N, C-alpha and C positions, 0 to 999 in steps of 0.2 A: 610584565616579564619581558626580558630581552634575550634574543638568541645571540649566538656568537658573532653573527654578522650585523648586530645592532638593529635588527628588524623587530619591531614591536609585535608581540604575539598575544592575542587575547584568547583565553581558555573559554571554550563553549560551555553552554549550560547543560548539554546532553540532549537538548531538544532544539533542533535547527529552526523550528517554527517560532520558538521563543526568541532565539537569537536574531531572527529576521524581523521580529516585531509584528508578526501576523496575528490576526484575531483567532481565538479558539485554538491555541497551540496544542493543548493536551488532546483535544479531539482530532486534530489533524495528524498528530503523531500516532494515535491509536489506529486511525484509518489507514495510514501508511504502513504500519506494522501488519495489520490484518491483510491488506492487499498483497504485501510481500509474501505472506504465508500462503495465501490463495494461489498466487502465481507459482510458488515453489511446488505446491501440491499438484497443480495442473501439469507442470513439467514432469514431476515424478510419475504421474500416471500416463504420460505420453500422449495426452489428448491433443488433437489438432485444433486449430482455430475454428474449424468447422464443427467439431464435437462440443465445444464449450457452451455455445448458446443453448443448445438443447439440454445438456447435462445440468446447467444452472438455471434454466428457465429465464434466460436473459435475451434481449434483442441483440442483433449483431453490433449495433451502435453502442449498446451498454458494454458488451464484451470488449469492443475496441477501446472505449474510455477506460475500462478497468485495466486492461493490459498496458495502456499507456500511462497509468498512474494518475489519470484525471478523475478524481474521486468526488467532485462536486455532484450532489444528487444521490450519493450512496451514504446511508447512515451507518453508524457503527453497528447498529443492530442488524442491518441488512448484510453488511460485510461478514458479521459473525455467522449469520445463517448460511451464507455462501460457503464460508470456510467449513462449516459443519457438513454441508452437502459434499464438498470435494473430498474431505477427509474420510467420510463414511463410504465413499464410492470405490473402495479398494478392491 
């Protein structure tokens, strides 16, 4: 596809991890979506960074990694459990 200024444009697949050629792209996308929902729920509840470790039974280092989107070491199952905790803590 060409844009008006003759720049080539490649349509993405809908999964940036596939487009980047990274391993396990579907798992990476699922983890990113879960982490995003967790962060949205934390913000919606107005939790401070000091409240999150206790509320989610995570270490401060784990919370820091989660908030920064560094999800290595978090499984889809664990993130799903964290989301359940945050959403039920209303």
